[in-house]
C-alpha positions in Angstrom: 119.1 -85.1 -231.0 116.7 -87.6 -229.6 118.0 -89.2 -226.5 116.5 -90.0 -223.2 115.5 -86.9 -221.4 117.4 -86.2 -218.2 115.0 -83.7 -216.6 116.3 -81.2 -214.1 115.7 -77.5 -213.9 118.9 -75.5 -213.8 120.1 -72.1 -213.5 121.9 -70.4 -216.3 125.1 -68.4 -216.0 125.6 -65.7 -218.7 128.4 -66.7 -221.0 130.5 -65.4 -223.8 128.6 -65.2 -227.0 131.2 -67.4 -228.7 134.8 -68.3 -228.9 136.4 -70.8 -231.3 139.6 -72.7 -231.9 140.6 -75.1 -234.6 142.2 -78.5 -234.1 143.3 -81.2 -236.5 142.9 -84.9 -235.8 143.7 -88.3 -237.1 141.7 -90.3 -239.7 138.4 -91.7 -238.4 138.4 -95.1 -236.8 136.5 -98.0 -238.4 133.2 -99.5 -237.2 129.9 -98.1 -235.9 130.9 -96.1 -232.8 128.1 -97.3 -230.5 124.8 -99.2 -230.6 122.8 -96.3 -229.1 122.1 -94.3 -232.2 120.5 -91.0 -231.2 120.2 -89.3 -234.6 120.7 -90.1 -238.3 121.3 -87.4 -240.9 122.6 -87.1 -244.4 125.7 -84.9 -244.9 127.5 -84.5 -248.3 126.1 -87.8 -249.6 127.0 -89.8 -246.5 124.9 -91.1 -243.7 126.0 -89.8 -240.3 124.9 -90.9 -236.9 125.3 -89.4 -233.4 125.8 -92.0 -230.7 126.7 -92.5 -227.1 130.4 -92.7 -228.2 131.0 -90.2 -230.9 129.8 -89.9 -234.5 129.8 -92.5 -237.2 129.4 -92.2 -241.0 129.1 -94.6 -243.9 129.2 -94.0 -247.7 128.3 -97.5 -248.8 124.9 -98.2 -247.2 126.4 -99.3 -243.9 128.8 -102.0 -245.1 131.7 -100.1 -243.7 131.6 -97.4 -241.0 134.1 -94.7 -239.8 133.8 -92.8 -236.6 135.1 -89.9 -234.6 135.2 -89.7 -230.8 137.2 -88.0 -228.0 140.4 -89.6 -229.2 140.5 -88.4 -232.7 138.5 -85.1 -233.1 135.8 -84.6 -230.5 136.3 -83.1 -227.1 134.0 -85.7 -225.4 132.5 -89.0 -226.6 128.8 -88.1 -225.8 127.2 -86.5 -228.9 123.8 -85.1 -228.2 122.9 -83.5 -231.6 124.1 -83.4 -235.1 123.0 -81.3 -238.1 124.2 -80.8 -241.7 124.2 -77.2 -242.9 125.5 -77.4 -246.5 129.3 -78.0 -246.3 129.3 -77.6 -242.5 128.6 -80.4 -240.1 127.5 -79.2 -236.6 127.9 -81.5 -233.6 126.8 -80.8 -230.0 128.6 -82.7 -227.2 128.4 -83.0 -223.4 129.9 -84.8 -220.5 128.7 -86.2 -217.1 129.0 -84.3 -213.9 128.0 -84.8 -210.2 126.3 -82.3 -208.0 128.4 -82.0 -204.9 125.5 -81.3 -202.7 122.9 -83.9 -203.9 125.4 -86.4 -205.5 123.1 -86.4 -208.5 124.6 -87.2 -211.9 123.7 -84.6 -214.5 124.8 -83.6 -218.0 127.3 -80.8 -218.6 127.0 -79.0 -222.0 130.4 -78.7 -223.7 129.4 -76.5 -226.5 129.2 -76.8 -230.3 131.8 -78.0 -232.7 131.7 -78.1 -236.5 133.7 -79.3 -239.4 133.8 -78.3 -243.0 136.0 -81.2 -244.2 134.0 -84.2 -243.0 136.0 -84.4 -239.7 139.6 -83.9 -240.8 139.6 -80.7 -238.7 137.1 -79.5 -236.1 136.4 -76.0 -234.7 135.1 -75.7 -231.2 132.7 -72.8 -230.2 131.9 -71.6 -226.8 128.3 -70.4 -227.5 126.2 -68.8 -224.7 123.8 -71.4 -223.4 125.7 -74.5 -224.6 128.3 -74.7 -221.8 127.7 -75.8 -218.2 125.3 -77.5 -215.9 122.4 -79.1 -217.9 123.0 -76.8 -220.8 122.9 -79.8 -223.2 122.1 -79.1 -226.8 119.5 -81.7 -227.6 118.6 -80.4 -231.1 120.1 -78.4 -233.9 118.1 -77.2 -237.0 118.3 -74.5 -239.7 117.7 -73.3 -243.2 120.2 -71.6 -245.4 122.3 -69.3 -243.2 119.8 -69.5 -240.3 120.7 -71.9 -237.5 119.1 -72.7 -234.2 119.7 -74.9 -231.2 117.6 -76.1 -228.2 119.9 -76.4 -225.2 117.5 -77.4 -222.4 118.4 -75.1 -219.5 120.6 -73.2 -221.9 117.5 -72.0 -223.7 117.0 -71.4 -227.4 119.7 -69.9 -229.6 119.7 -68.6 -233.2 122.3 -67.5 -235.7 121.7 -65.5 -238.9 125.2 -65.9 -240.3 125.9 -69.6 -240.6 126.8 -69.9 -236.9 129.4 -67.1 -236.8 127.5 -65.3 -234.1 124.6 -66.4 -231.9 121.9 -64.7 -229.9 119.3 -66.0 -227.4 115.6 -66.0 -228.0 113.0 -65.7 -225.2 109.3 -66.3 -225.1 108.7 -63.4 -222.8 110.9 -60.6 -221.4 110.5 -62.3 -218.0 112.2 -65.4 -219.3 115.3 -63.3 -220.1 115.3 -61.6 -216.7 115.0 -64.9 -215.0 117.8 -66.5 -217.0 120.2 -63.7 -216.2 119.4 -63.6 -212.5 119.9 -67.3 -211.6 123.4 -67.9 -210.5 123.5 -71.3 -208.8 122.1 -74.8 -208.8 120.2 -74.0 -205.6 117.9 -71.7 -207.5 117.3 -74.2 -210.3 113.5 -74.3 -209.7 113.2 -70.6 -210.4 114.0 -71.2 -214.1 110.8 -70.7 -216.1 109.8 -73.9 -217.9 109.1 -71.8 -221.0 112.9 -71.3 -221.2 113.7 -75.0 -221.1 114.0 -76.2 -224.7 114.4 -79.7 -226.0 113.4 -79.7 -229.7 113.5 -77.3 -232.6 112.7 -77.2 -236.3 112.7 -74.5 -239.0 109.7 -73.8 -241.4 110.6 -71.9 -244.5 107.3 -72.4 -246.4 106.1 -68.8 -245.8 107.6 -66.8 -248.6 110.8 -65.2 -247.2 109.7 -65.5 -243.6 111.3 -68.0 -241.2 109.1 -69.7 -238.7 111.0 -71.3 -235.8 109.2 -74.0 -233.9 110.7 -74.8 -230.5 109.5 -77.4 -228.0 109.8 -76.3 -224.4 109.0 -77.9 -221.0 105.7 -75.9 -221.0 104.4 -75.4 -224.5 105.3 -75.3 -228.2 106.6 -72.0 -229.3 106.2 -70.5 -232.8 108.7 -67.6 -233.4 108.3 -65.7 -236.7 111.2 -63.9 -238.3 110.0 -61.9 -241.3 111.6 -59.6 -243.9 110.6 -56.0 -243.7 108.0 -56.2 -246.4 106.2 -59.0 -244.5 106.0 -56.9 -241.3 104.3 -53.6 -240.4 106.1 -50.7 -242.0 105.6 -48.0 -239.3 104.9 -47.4 -235.7 103.4 -43.9 -236.3 100.1 -44.5 -238.1 98.6 -41.6 -240.1 95.6 -43.1 -241.8 93.7 -46.4 -242.2 91.4 -47.4 -245.0 90.1 -50.6 -246.7 88.9 -52.0 -250.0 88.7 -55.1 -252.1 89.4 -57.4 -249.2 92.4 -55.4 -248.0 93.1 -53.1 -245.0 95.7 -50.4 -245.7 97.7 -48.9 -242.9 99.5 -45.7 -243.8 102.6 -44.9 -241.7 105.5 -42.6 -241.5 107.8 -45.3 -243.1 105.6 -47.0 -245.7 102.3 -48.6 -246.5 101.2 -51.9 -245.0 98.5 -54.0 -246.6 96.7 -56.7 -244.6 94.7 -59.5 -246.2 93.2 -62.5 -244.5 93.7 -65.9 -246.0 92.1 -68.8 -244.2 91.7 -66.6 -241.1 95.5 -65.9 -241.2 96.6 -62.3 -241.6 99.1 -61.8 -244.4 101.0 -58.5 -244.4 102.9 -56.8 -247.2 104.6 -53.5 -246.7 105.6 -51.1 -249.6 108.4 -48.6 -249.4 110.2 -46.2 -251.6 112.0 -49.1 -253.2 108.5 -50.2 -254.4 108.0 -46.9 -256.2 106.3 -44.9 -253.5 107.1 -41.2 -254.1 108.0 -40.7 -250.4 108.4 -42.7 -247.2 105.7 -41.0 -245.1 102.3 -42.2 -246.4 99.6 -39.8 -245.4 96.5 -41.4 -247.0 95.5 -44.3 -249.3 92.5 -45.2 -251.4 91.3 -48.3 -253.3 89.5 -47.7 -256.6 88.7 -51.0 -258.2 91.9 -52.5 -259.4 94.0 -49.5 -258.5 95.5 -48.4 -255.2 96.4 -44.7 -254.6 99.0 -43.8 -251.9 99.8 -40.2 -251.0 103.2 -39.6 -249.5 105.6 -37.1 -248.1 109.4 -37.2 -248.6 110.3 -36.5 -245.0 114.0 -36.6 -245.8 113.7 -34.2 -248.7 111.8 -31.3 -247.3 108.2 -32.5 -247.1 107.8 -32.7 -250.9 104.4 -34.4 -251.5 103.8 -37.2 -254.0 101.0 -39.5 -255.2 101.6 -43.1 -256.3 99.3 -45.5 -258.1 99.6 -49.3 -258.0 98.0 -51.9 -260.3 99.3 -54.9 -258.3 98.0 -54.4 -254.8 101.0 -52.3 -253.7 103.8 -54.4 -255.0 104.9 -51.6 -257.3 103.9 -47.9 -257.7 104.0 -45.3 -260.5 104.2 -41.7 -259.5 101.3 -39.6 -260.7 101.9 -36.0 -261.8 99.2 -35.2 -264.5 97.1 -32.3 -263.3 99.0 -32.0 -260.0 101.3 -29.1 -260.8 100.1 -27.1 -257.8 100.6 -30.0 -255.4 104.3 -29.5 -255.1 105.1 -27.8 -251.9 105.0 -28.1 -248.1 101.5 -28.8 -246.7 100.2 -29.6 -250.2 99.9 -33.4 -249.7 96.8 -35.5 -250.0 95.0 -36.2 -246.7 91.8 -37.9 -247.7 90.0 -39.6 -250.6 86.5 -40.6 -251.6 85.0 -42.3 -254.7 81.7 -40.8 -256.0 80.3 -42.6 -259.0 83.0 -42.7 -261.6 85.0 -40.0 -259.9 87.5 -40.0 -257.1 88.0 -36.8 -255.0 91.1 -35.9 -253.1 91.6 -33.4 -250.3 95.1 -32.1 -250.8 95.5 -29.8 -247.8 96.7 -26.3 -249.0 96.7 -27.5 -252.6 92.9 -27.8 -252.3 90.3 -30.2 -253.7 91.0 -32.4 -256.8 89.0 -34.8 -258.9 89.9 -37.6 -261.3 87.7 -39.4 -263.8 90.2 -42.1 -264.7 91.0 -43.9 -261.4 93.6 -41.4 -260.4 95.8 -41.4 -263.5 95.1 -37.7 -264.2 93.6 -34.9 -262.0 91.8 -31.6 -262.1 91.7 -29.0 -259.5 88.2 -28.1 -258.0 88.5 -24.6 -256.4 86.0 -23.8 -253.8 86.7 -20.1 -253.8 88.0 -17.7 -256.4 90.8 -16.4 -254.2 93.5 -19.1 -254.1 94.5 -17.9 -250.7 91.0 -18.4 -249.3 90.7 -20.8 -246.3 88.0 -22.6 -248.3 90.7 -23.9 -250.6 92.5 -25.6 -247.8 91.0 -29.1 -248.0 91.5 -31.7 -245.2 88.8 -34.3 -245.7 86.2 -35.5 -248.1 83.2 -37.9 -247.9 80.0 -38.2 -249.8 76.8 -40.1 -250.8 75.0 -40.2 -254.1 75.4 -36.7 -255.6 76.4 -34.8 -252.4 80.1 -34.3 -251.5 81.2 -32.9 -248.1 84.6 -31.2 -247.9 86.3 -30.3 -244.7 88.2 -27.0 -245.0 89.9 -24.4 -242.9 86.7 -22.5 -242.4 84.3 -25.2 -241.8 82.6 -27.9 -243.9 81.3 -27.4 -247.5 78.4 -29.3 -249.0 78.5 -29.7 -252.8 75.9 -31.0 -255.1 77.4 -32.7 -258.2 76.2 -33.1 -261.8 77.9 -36.3 -262.9 76.7 -35.9 -266.5 78.7 -32.6 -266.7 82.0 -34.1 -265.4 80.9 -33.9 -261.8 80.4 -30.2 -262.0 79.2 -28.3 -258.9 75.5 -27.4 -259.1 75.1 -25.9 -255.7 77.2 -25.4 -252.6 76.6 -24.6 -249.0 79.1 -23.6 -246.3 78.6 -24.6 -242.7 81.1 -22.2 -241.1 82.8 -22.7 -237.8 85.1 -20.1 -236.2 87.7 -20.3 -233.6 86.1 -19.9 -230.2 86.3 -21.2 -226.7 84.1 -24.2 -227.6 85.1 -24.8 -231.2 87.7 -24.5 -233.9 87.4 -23.4 -237.5 89.4 -26.1 -239.2 87.3 -29.2 -240.3 90.0 -31.9 -239.7 87.6 -34.8 -240.6 84.2 -35.1 -242.1 82.4 -38.5 -242.2 78.9 -39.6 -243.1 77.0 -42.1 -240.9 74.4 -44.0 -242.9 71.4 -45.6 -241.1 70.0 -48.6 -242.8 66.3 -49.5 -242.8 66.0 -53.1 -241.5 63.1 -53.9 -243.8 64.2 -52.4 -247.1 68.0 -52.5 -246.4 68.2 -49.1 -248.0 69.7 -46.0 -246.5 67.1 -44.5 -244.3 68.9 -41.4 -243.1 72.3 -39.8 -242.8 74.1 -38.0 -240.0 77.1 -35.9 -240.8 80.0 -35.8 -238.3 82.8 -33.3 -238.3 85.9 -33.0 -236.1 87.0 -29.4 -235.7 90.5 -28.2 -234.8 91.5 -24.6 -234.0 93.4 -22.6 -236.5 94.9 -20.7 -233.6 95.0 -22.7 -230.3 95.2 -19.4 -228.4 91.7 -18.4 -229.6 90.0 -21.7 -230.6 89.3 -25.1 -229.2 88.8 -28.7 -230.2 85.3 -30.0 -230.8 83.2 -32.7 -232.5 79.7 -32.0 -234.0 77.1 -33.9 -235.9 74.0 -33.0 -237.7 71.1 -35.4 -238.3 69.4 -33.0 -240.8 71.9 -31.8 -243.3 73.1 -28.9 -241.2 69.9 -27.4 -240.0 71.5 -27.6 -236.6 74.7 -29.1 -235.1 74.9 -31.1 -231.9 77.9 -31.5 -229.6 78.6 -32.7 -226.1 80.3 -30.4 -223.7 81.6 -33.1 -221.5 83.1 -35.4 -224.1 83.3 -33.7 -227.4 84.6 -30.3 -226.6 88.1 -29.4 -225.4 89.7 -32.8 -226.3 91.6 -33.3 -229.5 90.0 -36.0 -231.8 91.5 -37.1 -235.1 89.3 -39.7 -236.7 85.7 -41.1 -236.6 84.2 -44.4 -237.7 80.9 -46.2 -237.5 80.2 -49.7 -236.3 76.6 -50.3 -237.2 74.7 -47.6 -235.4 77.5 -47.0 -233.0 80.1 -44.2 -233.3 83.7 -44.5 -232.4 86.1 -41.5 -232.0 89.9 -41.6 -231.7 92.0 -38.8 -230.4 94.5 -37.7 -227.8 94.0 -39.9 -224.7 90.7 -41.1 -226.1 89.0 -44.0 -227.8 85.4 -43.1 -227.4 82.2 -45.1 -228.2 78.5 -44.1 -228.3 75.3 -45.8 -229.6 72.4 -43.3 -229.4 72.6 -40.9 -232.3 70.2 -38.4 -230.8 71.6 -38.1 -227.4 74.9 -40.1 -227.3 76.2 -41.4 -224.0 80.0 -41.6 -224.5 82.2 -44.1 -222.9 85.9 -44.8 -223.2 86.5 -48.3 -224.6 88.2 -50.5 -223.7 89.3 -48.3 -220.8 92.8 -47.1 -220.4 94.5 -50.4 -220.8 94.4 -52.1 -224.2 95.6 -55.7 -223.8 97.2 -57.5 -226.7 95.6 -60.8 -227.7 99.1 -62.3 -228.0 100.0 -61.4 -224.4 101.9 -58.2 -224.8 100.4 -55.4 -222.7 101.5 -51.9 -223.7 101.4 -49.3 -220.9 98.2 -47.3 -221.3 98.0 -47.5 -225.0 94.7 -45.7 -225.2 96.1 -42.6 -223.5 98.3 -42.0 -226.5 97.5 -40.2 -229.7 95.2 -42.4 -231.8 95.1 -40.8 -235.2 93.1 -43.3 -237.4 90.3 -45.8 -237.2 88.6 -48.2 -239.7 85.8 -50.7 -239.3 85.8 -53.7 -241.5 82.7 -55.9 -240.9 82.9 -56.8 -237.2 86.6 -55.9 -236.8 88.1 -52.5 -235.7 91.5 -51.2 -236.7 93.1 -48.3 -235.0 96.5 -46.6 -235.3 98.4 -43.9 -233.7 101.7 -42.8 -232.4 102.6 -46.2 -231.0 101.6 -48.7 -233.7 98.4 -50.2 -235.1 95.9 -52.5 -233.3 93.2 -54.8 -234.6 90.3 -56.0 -232.4 89.2 -59.6 -232.2 86.0 -60.0 -234.4 83.0 -58.5 -232.5 85.1 -57.6 -229.4 86.8 -54.5 -228.1 89.2 -56.1 -225.7 92.5 -58.0 -226.0 93.5 -56.3 -229.3 96.3 -57.6 -231.5 99.1 -55.0 -231.6 101.2 -54.5 -234.8 104.6 -53.0 -234.0 107.1 -52.2 -236.7 110.6 -53.7 -236.4 112.3 -53.9 -239.8 115.3 -55.8 -238.5 114.9 -59.4 -239.9 117.0 -60.7 -237.0 114.3 -59.7 -234.5 111.3 -61.9 -233.7 108.2 -60.4 -235.3 105.5 -62.6 -233.7 105.4 -65.3 -231.0 102.7 -67.9 -230.5 102.5 -70.6 -227.8 100.5 -73.8 -228.0 99.6 -76.1 -225.0 97.0 -78.7 -224.1 94.4 -75.9 -224.1 95.0 -75.8 -227.8 94.4 -79.6 -227.9 98.1 -80.4 -228.1 98.6 -83.8 -226.5 101.0 -82.4 -223.8 102.8 -79.3 -222.7 106.3 -80.7 -222.8 107.3 -81.0 -226.5 110.3 -83.2 -227.0 110.3 -83.8 -230.8 109.3 -81.8 -233.8 109.3 -82.1 -237.5 107.6 -80.6 -240.6 106.0 -82.7 -243.4 105.3 -81.4 -246.9 102.7 -83.7 -248.4 102.4 -84.1 -252.2 99.5 -81.6 -252.5 101.8 -78.9 -251.1 100.4 -78.6 -247.6 102.7 -78.5 -244.6 102.0 -80.4 -241.4 103.6 -79.8 -238.0 104.3 -83.0 -236.0 105.0 -82.8 -232.3 105.7 -85.4 -229.6 104.8 -84.5 -226.1 104.9 -85.4 -222.4 102.8 -83.9 -219.5 104.3 -80.4 -219.0 105.9 -78.7 -216.1 102.5 -77.1 -215.2 100.7 -80.5 -215.5 98.2 -81.7 -218.0 98.5 -83.7 -221.2 100.0 -87.0 -221.8 102.7 -88.9 -223.7 101.5 -88.7 -227.3 101.8 -87.5 -230.9 100.0 -84.4 -232.2 99.7 -82.9 -235.7 98.6 -79.6 -237.0 97.5 -79.1 -240.6 97.0 -75.3 -240.3 100.3 -73.9 -239.0 99.6 -74.5 -235.4 96.0 -73.1 -235.4 94.5 -76.6 -235.1 95.9 -79.7 -233.4 94.8 -83.3 -233.5 96.1 -85.9 -231.1 96.8 -89.0 -233.3 98.6 -91.3 -230.9 98.9 -91.6 -227.1 100.7 -93.8 -224.6 104.3 -93.6 -225.8 107.1 -91.1 -226.5 108.2 -90.3 -230.0 111.8 -89.1 -230.4 112.0 -88.4 -234.1 109.9 -88.3 -237.3 110.5 -89.0 -241.0 108.3 -88.7 -244.1 107.9 -90.3 -247.5 105.1 -88.5 -249.3 101.9 -89.1 -247.3 103.7 -91.7 -245.1 104.8 -90.8 -241.6 107.4 -92.7 -239.6 107.8 -92.2 -235.8 110.7 -93.4 -233.8 109.2 -94.2 -230.4 109.6 -96.2 -227.1 107.0 -98.6 -228.5 109.0 -99.3 -231.7 109.0 -97.9 -235.2 105.5 -96.7 -236.1 104.2 -96.0 -239.6 101.1 -94.3 -240.8 100.0 -94.0 -244.4 97.0 -91.8 -243.6 98.6 -88.9 -241.8 98.2 -90.4 -238.4 94.6 -91.7 -238.5 96.0 -95.3 -238.1 99.4 -96.7 -237.2 101.3 -99.9 -237.7 104.4 -101.1 -235.8 107.2 -102.3 -238.1 109.1 -105.4 -237.1 112.9 -104.9 -237.7 114.7 -108.1 -238.6 117.3 -109.1 -241.1 121.0 -109.6 -241.4 123.8 -107.9 -239.5 125.8 -106.6 -242.4 128.8 -104.9 -241.0 130.2 -107.9 -239.2 132.9 -110.2 -240.6 130.1 -112.5 -241.6 126.5 -111.4 -242.0 124.2 -113.1 -239.5 120.5 -113.2 -238.7 119.4 -110.6 -236.1 116.4 -108.7 -235.0 115.4 -105.8 -232.7 112.8 -107.1 -230.3 109.8 -105.3 -228.7 112.0 -104.0 -225.9 114.2 -102.1 -228.3 113.8 -98.3 -228.1 113.7 -96.7 -231.5 115.3 -93.2 -231.2 115.9 -91.9 -234.7 114.6 -92.3 -238.2 115.5 -90.9 -241.6 114.2 -91.2 -245.2 116.8 -90.6 -247.9 116.9 -91.8 -251.5 114.0 -94.2 -251.2 115.7 -95.8 -248.2 114.5 -95.8 -244.6 117.2 -95.6 -241.9 116.4 -96.3 -238.2 118.5 -95.8 -235.1 117.8 -97.7 -231.9 119.4 -98.4 -228.5 120.6 -101.7 -230.1 122.1 -100.5 -233.3 121.0 -99.1 -236.7 119.0 -100.5 -239.6 117.9 -99.7 -243.1 115.5 -100.9 -245.7 114.3 -99.8 -249.1 110.8 -98.2 -248.9 109.5 -100.5 -251.7 110.2 -103.5 -249.5 108.0 -102.3 -246.6 104.9 -103.7 -248.3 106.4 -107.1 -248.7 105.9 -109.5 -245.7 109.1 -111.2 -246.5 111.2 -108.0 -246.5 114.7 -108.1 -244.9 116.4 -105.2 -243.2 120.1 -104.5 -243.1 121.2 -104.2 -239.5 124.3 -102.7 -238.1 125.9 -103.0 -234.7 129.2 -102.0 -233.2 132.0 -104.5 -233.0 135.6 -103.9 -232.0 137.8 -105.1 -234.9 140.9 -104.5 -232.7 139.8 -107.2 -230.3 141.1 -110.7 -231.1 138.5 -112.9 -229.3 134.8 -112.3 -229.1 131.4 -113.7 -230.1 129.0 -111.9 -232.4 126.3 -110.8 -232.4 125.7 -110.4 -228.7 123.4 -110.4 -226.9 122.1 -113.4 -228.8 118.8 -115.2 -228.9 118.3 -118.8 -230.2 114.5 -118.3 -230.5 114.4 -116.2 -233.6 114.4 -118.9 -236.2 117.8 -119.8 -237.8 119.8 -117.4 -235.6 123.4 -118.3 -234.8 126.2 -116.8 -232.8 129.7 -116.8 -234.4 133.1 -116.9 -232.8 136.1 -114.7 -233.7 139.6 -115.7 -232.7 143.1 -115.8 -234.3 144.6 -118.9 -236.0 148.3 -118.2 -236.3 149.1 -121.6 -238.0 147.1 -124.3 -239.6 145.3 -126.2 -236.8 142.4 -128.4 -235.9 140.0 -126.4 -233.7 137.6 -127.4 -231.0 135.0 -124.9 -229.6 133.1 -125.6 -226.4 130.3 -123.7 -224.6 130.2 -123.5 -220.8 127.5 -122.0 -218.5 128.2 -119.6 -215.7 129.1 -122.4 -213.3 131.6 -123.7 -215.9 129.5 -126.8 -216.8 129.9 -127.9 -220.3 126.8 -127.1 -222.3 127.7 -128.0 -225.9 130.7 -128.8 -228.1 130.0 -126.8 -231.3 133.2 -127.8 -233.2 135.3 -130.9 -232.6 138.7 -130.9 -234.4 137.6 -128.8 -237.4 140.5 -127.9 -239.6 141.2 -124.2 -240.0 143.8 -122.7 -242.3 146.0 -120.3 -240.4 148.8 -117.8 -240.8 149.8 -114.3 -239.7 146.8 -112.1 -239.2 144.4 -114.9 -240.0 141.2 -115.2 -237.8 138.5 -117.7 -237.6 134.9 -116.3 -237.9 132.9 -119.2 -239.5 132.3 -121.5 -236.5 129.0 -120.9 -234.7 126.6 -122.1 -232.1 122.9 -122.6 -232.7 121.9 -122.2 -229.1 121.2 -125.8 -228.4 122.6 -127.7 -225.4 123.8 -131.3 -225.4 120.2 -132.6 -225.0 119.0 -130.7 -228.1 117.1 -128.1 -226.1 117.6 -124.3 -226.3 119.9 -123.0 -223.7 118.4 -120.9 -221.0 119.0 -117.2 -220.9 122.1 -116.1 -219.1 125.8 -115.6 -219.3 128.0 -118.2 -221.1 131.6 -118.7 -221.9 133.3 -120.2 -224.9 136.7 -121.8 -225.3 138.5 -122.3 -228.6 141.3 -124.9 -228.4 143.8 -125.2 -231.3 145.9 -128.4 -231.9 148.9 -126.1 -232.1 148.5 -125.3 -228.4 146.7 -121.9 -228.4 143.6 -121.6 -226.2 141.2 -118.6 -226.3 138.3 -117.8 -223.9 135.4 -115.4 -224.5 132.0 -114.5 -223.0 128.5 -114.1 -224.5 125.0 -113.4 -223.3 121.9 -115.3 -224.3 118.6 -113.4 -224.1 115.1 -114.9 -224.2 
């Protein structure tokens, strides 16, 4: 709905989610219901308008109109929004009220009504947020079964089941608390402007995700509703890796792949329905075109599995060849590494495996002859050139490989750790840090880092060691690296990052590291969500990709802004598609023209790109201006393309943009770089006799619609249409439509009337019960005769016969145009009847 904004902050009283009753009404009345046309839509092949006095519709291009109002279907006359959802027509209505304390007139929301039979019957719904003081629904939008409304102080509502049930949507939890706590008009100013909504539109051009755009009094909101596969799969993260432009996050409920397209993160989550052997993904690895994912079936007794995908995780095939011994509890894959043409897998108590065909078949690589040896419990692998490091339950093993002989082991060395007060025997993680020579860009040296866990916590401890010289000696730090549980290690250039329990540590100097906790004990989300002491929780995994860090633990995954370690973006799993996945807010700081967004629409241009159009005012917190803004990149960029007026509605025809504004109907054929104002003039078509008429510069254009190569326009003076092909013709004519009361017997039309627009005429309508000679005279407000426009003109009469052909051209008796003002006309019939009427002349 695009009507004048009646701004006032109000409190909201919690209401019933919904209630409904059905009522049947009479046939619609004839005629355009009102000249103030707030919105124009198409519904079931007809054009429908919402007006200041009900709704009107036409099926013949405006020649005839029918309407519903408070007397034949609607509860109140004032219709503030209208929307077509397939077979269902939704209408929002309100009424006027007066504040007893301030005597201020305000709008009272009266709920939503809908019809499935084009108005023959209407159902009324009492939806939370649509009833009461300034809870006026100004806009309704939707896609398929998803519906939404913007109800000013009633906030933003959504439905996922065609409007059967509704729920509220809030920008922040504080908006919800504030909404529930305000109980009276006296506390109106306490309502947050980010919960005052005026406009909404739904974007469905993101696969199966729904993007809800909503204009508030203090910013443009972008709410994302995504299916489970387009959101993070898990909140407990086991492992993170990367490859071929993807980041893979392994969680206890599935595998999530992240890829960046035009700086926008695109997520895809795989589950058991995609072919994963189990739901709990313990590790993943990318080998060229293949993706390996190791899983546990947590519902089936921890039975391990290994899946391989050839389509980036869309589907998986379970791999079993050579993995007969990997079939029991604690025999799942925990780590992978590619060495030449071979991939190695650490499979916990199942030991070490290798594959020469990208994971299709496997071969066990025993590290000790005794299958029960702790050397055959493999937790982690990493390598460089022909050296492979394996973390086991008795320390770390260094293997030298012969690739020509199927990666056979040439030599091996064991760097053994034992449970003690300062260390543990189990090598939970081994990673190689490569130092690059700045001049040759070759690997200059390697440091080997190991994370040790105790086999028996009663006798051993946690520790982190590194060796700069292939194990000649090992270095640790008693203050930071001993006694605290660490789980993963990653390198960011020359820097080292450790994750663990109550720790995300960072050090630069490889010889004598000085460790710091980064970014402290409070990781702040770049989108505004601040988890409580995230870094004090278990952080199990870390991965560095270029200048971006990914970490994951017991409470979701996080990604750092490029090159920074503060204000991380937090990924939290919520597989319910009815819950908001992500929220963005855009204001003047994002180069939006203003913070108060009062109109929204989405344009799909012929090349397939989508543009977001927004009309704005200065917001509740100040800043900005009246203007039009457009984004060509899903809100990530904004250009101000017009300033100085309010737009209430947009419509599109290919690359052409139409904007209904206070400054008239604007048109741009270059996506807003330049604008033309369209002059609306033509013939009034729905009157008894078509007459010349035009909408002057003072006319407010409120709504616009493009349907079937026709442009429809709604104003505060009536409606109009024209074929798009005629817009380029300087002699084009519009069809104009205004209300007239066919039940009245005496009136002039069209009024108000202007004699200055060329060949314009004002006609007179009055009954002629019998054949008669008719005289029509014009008088000014002082009842002075101005002109005799008909003097004894014969008119054929009879029962139900009216005269509508006699007219006045606006000239007085001297041949000059009559001055603007109020005039009266008198029609005198030779049969004795005499009729009086009134008309207005405008400049």
